[in-house]
N, C-alpha and C positions, 0 to 999 in steps of 0.2 A: 533537513536539519531539525532535530527534535528539541524543543525548548519546553522545560517544565518549571512550574513555580511551586514553592512550598511556603505555607503560612503556619509557623508553629504557634499553638494557642493552648497552653495547659489550663486546666480548670481552676487550680488554686494558685494564689500568690500571697506574699507576705506584706510587702510595703503598702500595697493597695489590695484590700480583700477581694478575691475573685475578680481581679482587674479586667480580664478579657471579657467578662460577662457584665461588667458595670456599664450602666447606660450613659452614653455620651450623646447629649442632646436627643434623648429618646431612643437610641439604638445601641445595642451592645458594641463595645469597642472593637472587638475582632471583626464584626461584620463590615465595618467601614472598609477595611483593607481587602477582605475576602470578596466582597461585591465588586470592588475596583478591579481585582485580578480577573474575576469572571467576565468583566466587561472588556478586557483586553483581547484583541483578535490575533495577537502574536504568540499566544501560548498554546501548545498542543494539549497540555494537561495542567490542571491546578489541583494541588493537594492541600487539604486541611490536616495538619499534623497535631493530633490532640489525644488526650487521655480522658476527656470529659464527655459523658453521654449527653449532658445538657447542651454543650456547645454543638455537638453533632446534630441534635434535634433542632436547634435554632438555625443551623446551616442547611437543613434538609431540602430547602427549595432553591438553593443557589445553583445546584448542578455540579458542584465540586466533587472531587474524589476524596475519600476519607482514608487517612493513614492513622490507624489506631496505635498510639504510642505506648510502648511498654512503660508501666508505672515506675520502673527503676530509672527511666530517663525523664520523669516528670517532676524533678526536684530542682531546687536552686543550686545543688551541687553538680548538676550536669554541665559539663563544659560545652561551650558554644560550638566548638569544632566537632565534638562527639555527636552532638545533636544534628549538625549539618550532615555529617558522614552517614548517620543513620538514615537520613532522607535520600542521600545519593545512592545508597545501596538498596533503596526500596524500588527504584525503577531505572531503566536505561534511558539516557538522554545525552545530547551533545552539550547542552548548556543548562546549568541549574541556576535558578533564581530563588534566593531566600529573602523574604521581606518580613519584618517584625510588626506585630500588632501595635506595638508602642510607638510606631511612626505612622500615624494615620493620614498624614498630609502629603505623602510622597506622590508626585504626579505621575500619571500613566506615561506621559511623554518622556519623563526622566528615565523610567524603567526601560522604555523602548530604546532610548538613546544609549543606555548602557549595554543592552543586548547587541545593538548595531555595531558598537565599538568592537566587541569580540567577533562578530560575524565578518567585519570588514578589515580588521587590523590584527594580523597574526603576531605582532610583537607584544601583545598583552594576553595574559592568561586568565585574568580576572578583573572585576570591577568592584570597587569599594566606595560606598558613599561617605563623604567627609564634609566637614564645614571648616571654613577658614575664619580666623578671628585675630584681630590685633588687640592684645591684652596687656594691661599693666599688671604683670604678675609679681607676687610676693612669695617669700618663704618665711620661716620663723625669725630670720634675722633682718627682715625688712624688704623693701622694694628690690626687684632684680633689674630695674632700669636705673638710669643715672639719677641719683637723688638730688644732685646739685643743679641739674638742668632737665626738667621734665620734657621728654620728647613729644612732638606732635604724634597723634595716633597713626598718621599715614607713614611715619618713619619707623614704626615698630615692625619687627619681623612677624610674618604670619605664623600663628599657632594652628597646626593642622590637627583636627580632632575627628576621630571616627564616630559617626553618628550612631552606630550599632543598628541601623535601620535597613540597609539594603546591601546584598552581596550577590554577585553574578560570577559564575565560575565555569570554565571549561571542564569537561569530564576528566580529561587527562591530568589537568592540574590538581583537581580534587583528589584523584586516586593517588597521584604521586606524593602530594604533600600532606594528605589526610587533614586538610584544613578548609575553611570556607573562603580562603583567598590563596592566591599563588605567589610566586616570586616576582612576577611582573604585573603588578596591579595598576590599573588605571584608576586614578582618584577622581571620582565624579562629584562635583561640588553641589551640595544641597542649597536650595534657597533658604532664607530664614524660616519660612513656614515649614518646608520639608524637614528641617533640622529639629523641629520640636519633638522631644522624646518624653514619653509619658511613663514614668516609673514611680512617682511619689504623689501623694494626695494633692499638693499644690500645683504640680504639673498637670494632673488630670483636670483640675479646676480651670487652669489656663486653656487646655485643649477644649473644654466645654464652652468657654467663652468664645474661642475662635470658631468652633463649629456653629454655634448659635449665630455668630456674625455672618458667616458664609451663608447659612440658611436664610437669614434676613434679606440678603440680596435677592434670592429667588422669590421670597414672599413679596417683596416690593415689586418685582417684575410681574408676578402673577396678578397682583392687585391692579397694576397698571393696565394689563391687557383684558382684565375680567369684563369690563363694561363694553369692550369692543366685540366680545364673543357672544354667541348664543348656542343653545343646544341644537337648534335647527341647522345652523351653519356647520357645526361640528358633525352632526349626523350625516349631512350630505358628503362630507369629506370621508367619513368612515365607509359610506356606501361606495364611493369611488375607489377606495382601497380594498373593498370586499372584506371589511372588518366588522365584526359583530360586537358592538359596545354600547348600545342604547338601551337604557332602562326607562320604559315609558308608562309603567303601571303604578307609579308612586305619585302621591300628591304633596305639594309643598305647602307648608303651613303659613308662610308669609308671602303674600302676593307681591311680585315684582323683585324679590330678592334673587341675587346670583351668588354662587359660591364656586371657587376653584382652589384646589389644594391637593395634597398627597393623601392617599388612602392609608388609614390605620384600620386593620380589619379585625373582626371578632366573629367567631362562629359559636352559636348556641345549638345544642342538640336536645332532643327530647329526653327527659329524665327517665331512667329505667326503674322498674319496680324494685323497691328495697334500697335504692341508691340514695345517699345522703343529699338532700336538696340544697345544703349550704354551699355546694360547689358553685352555685350561681354567683356567689359573692367573689369568686376569683376574678370575675369580670372587672372588679374595681382596680385590679392590678394593671389593666390596660391603660389607665390614665397616666401611669408612669411613663409610658412610651409616647404620649401625645405631646407635640410641640406646636408652636405658633402656626396657625393656618392649616393644620391637619384636618382631614375630614374623616369622621368616624363612620365606618361602613360595617353593617351587621347582617349576617345571615342567621335567621332564626327558624329552626325546624318547627318550633311550636308557634308558627306565625300568627295563629288566631288569638294568642295571648300576648299581652303588651310587654314590650321591653322598651325602655327609655321614656322617662317622664320628667317631672320637675327637678327631682334630686340629681338625676344623671345629667340633665341639661346644665345645672349649676356646676357640676364637676367638670363637664366639658368646657364650659366657658372659662373656668379657673385654669384649666390646662392649656387654653389657647386655641381650642378647636374652632374651625370656621363654620361647621355645620355637621349634620348627621344624616346618614342614609340608612334606613331601617327596612330590612326585607320582611315586613310584617306590620303589625299594628303597634301603636304607642298609646300613651295616656297622658293625663294632665294637660290637655290641649290648650286650655285658656292660660294656664300658668306659664307653659313653655312659650306660647305666643307672646305673652307679656314680657318675657325675657329678651325678645327680639332675636331668638336663636333659630336659624333655619333648620327644619327637619323635614325630610322626605319620608313618607310612610304610606302604607296601604289604607290606613284609617285609624280608628280609635277603639279602644276597649278598656273598660275599667279593670278587667281581670288581668292580673300580673303573671309573668312567667315563673315567678318564685313557686317552688314545689312542682313545676311542670317542665322546666328546662334547666340545663346546666352548661358550663363552658366546655367546649370541645377544643378550641384553639384560639390563639391570638397571633395576629400578623402573619397568617398563612393564607394561601389562596382560598377564596370562598366563592359562592355563587349567590347573586341577588337577581331574582326574576330571570334565571337562566343565563345571566351574564357573568363571566369570570372576572373577579376583582383580586388583584395581587397587592400586597402591601407595597406602597411606594408608587402605585399607578396614579396618574394625574386624573382627577375627577372634576368635571364641570357640571353644574346643575342650575336650572332656572325653572320658571313656571311651566315650561313645555316638556321638561324631561331631564334625565341625567345621562351624561355621556362619560364612559370610561375610556381613557386614553392610555393604552399600554406603553410602558417605557420603551419597548423596542421600536415603536413607531412614533414616539412623541415628537422628535425633532421635525420629521416630515409633516406630521399633522399640523403642528404649530406654524410651520412655514406656509403650508397651503391655506391655513386660516388667515394669515396675514395677507396673502394674495387675494383671498376671497373678500376680505373686508375692503381692500382697495377696489376690487371689481364692483362690489355693491355700491360704493360711493360713486363710481363712474356711471353705473346704471341710474342711480338717483339723479345725478347731474343731467344725464341725457333725458330723463323724464321731465325734469324741470325745464329743459330746453325744447320740449315738445317734439322730441325725436320719435318717429314711429316705432312701435314695439319691435317689429321684425328687423328694422334697421339697427336698433339697439343690440339685438341678438347677433346680427352680422358683425357689428363693431366690437363688442366685448366678449362674445362667446356665450357659453352656457351660464345660466344664473338661476 
């Protein structure tokens, strides 16, 4: 059974200017849902349906398929059914899933549950996400409930509202009805978070607050585990998994500091003869994407010239960054150290990259000392080195790290108890 997903994401919008490109806690709105879809193992294909070259470029490293939308279908006049059928006619599948960028909090398990309903129950031809609410409704003439005796909310009838966020349809139903739902739709209920719909500026601000709150949970977790980890411990785990992720030729400016956070990447390339040097200032836009506890990671082709000094350090601190990893030299060593901002670099040089390098990319895959770093990878650094933890292996690496921390405590306890070294090895295994 072939199951495909479509994410419609046009470049322009009216109520919120360029809504799908607008940064939600440091990342374009559409990428939240696209990355979620690409992380699902139950789709055979994931399509980004867009008219925007900028959106296509931002999605270039997700691995999704691109469906270039006819500009005639990229207006607010386009009917939702028309848009959906344009997607259905693009590729053959048994089940089609359409999810909207404006519903960034729909859970992967909810999507899977909707698909499983159609796979396992032939009495339904489609799934539509709804929310239920008990509302004290009015019209122009007043309340629609009993004005003389206000009912308890539990006694009010359910108002069923289409969230406009998720549609799952069998091919036969789509072709027969030419709509994004059929005649026998299963109504899958959204949680309050999943029901959040982002179409107006105040709704976007609400989504931003929610996203920042979700992010803070991870930040707190990372800060809690940071002092239990070391680059040595993580390096051993990567060796056991045959992964190459250790950057060992950079020096930390603050002895004893540790950092752990998500990578926000920047690539600088050598300036070409006759090229406008002011392109280097495009790097300032990267600070718009940085949120609390992010780690700035920079590949610098002109590595003998300094990128990142006192002014960039202040911008990084203001943006919430936890540290910076620079594939080259930096400058303003005393001032940056005085800011207590951790920076890993190859050394120092007073000569700047200005007029020698320019911006090549932001938040794309880069290389630092031969190690691939992708935007969103987990980065750990201490005085002994930097370890890049790829998202695909993150859960396993952190689990092994927890096991290793426990094992090291067992080893130390055995040493304290004067257990012979070989007996410790026999008891706890490799360490």
